[in-house]
C-alpha positions in Angstrom: 80.1 107.2 134.1 77.5 110.0 133.5 76.1 111.1 130.2 78.3 114.2 129.9 81.4 112.3 130.5 80.5 109.7 128.0 79.7 112.4 125.4 83.1 114.0 126.0 84.8 110.7 125.6 82.9 110.0 122.4 83.9 113.4 121.1 87.5 112.8 121.9 87.3 109.6 120.1 85.9 111.1 116.9 88.6 113.8 117.0 91.2 111.1 117.3 89.8 109.3 114.3 89.9 112.5 112.2 93.6 113.0 113.2 94.3 109.4 112.4 92.8 109.7 108.9 95.0 112.9 108.3 98.1 111.1 109.4 97.2 108.0 107.3 97.0 110.2 104.2 100.2 112.0 105.1 102.0 108.7 105.5 100.7 107.4 102.2 102.1 110.6 100.4 105.5 110.1 102.2 105.6 106.5 101.1 104.8 107.5 97.5 107.6 110.1 97.7 110.0 107.6 99.2 109.3 105.3 96.3 109.7 108.1 93.8 113.1 109.0 95.5 114.2 105.3 95.0 114.0 104.3 98.6 113.9 100.5 98.5 110.7 98.7 99.2 112.5 96.8 102.0 113.5 100.1 103.7 110.0 101.5 103.4 108.6 98.4 105.0 111.1 98.5 107.8 110.4 102.2 108.5 106.6 101.8 108.4 106.0 98.3 109.6 103.9 97.7 106.5 104.1 94.6 104.4 105.4 94.7 100.9 101.9 94.3 99.6 100.6 97.3 101.6 103.5 99.4 100.3 102.7 98.3 96.7 99.1 99.2 97.0 99.9 102.6 98.4 102.4 103.3 95.7 100.0 102.1 93.0 97.2 104.2 94.4 99.4 107.2 94.1 100.3 106.4 90.5 96.6 106.0 89.7 95.8 109.3 91.2 98.6 111.1 89.4 97.5 109.5 86.1 94.0 110.7 86.4 94.8 114.4 87.4 94.2 116.9 84.7 
């Protein structure tokens, strides 16, 4: 592996991390919307693979953000 190839791979990795963060935020918004639309927590967990605790944290984080907006 040469330096240029390594740098290219590292750049691709950083770009993938950025895309992952964007998708994580989009999924959190979708989970919050599903909760607002009365999708059951069980169904949200099955669809996402998240635990009930993870879903609760995401939903509560969204409620906190909404409560602090002007």
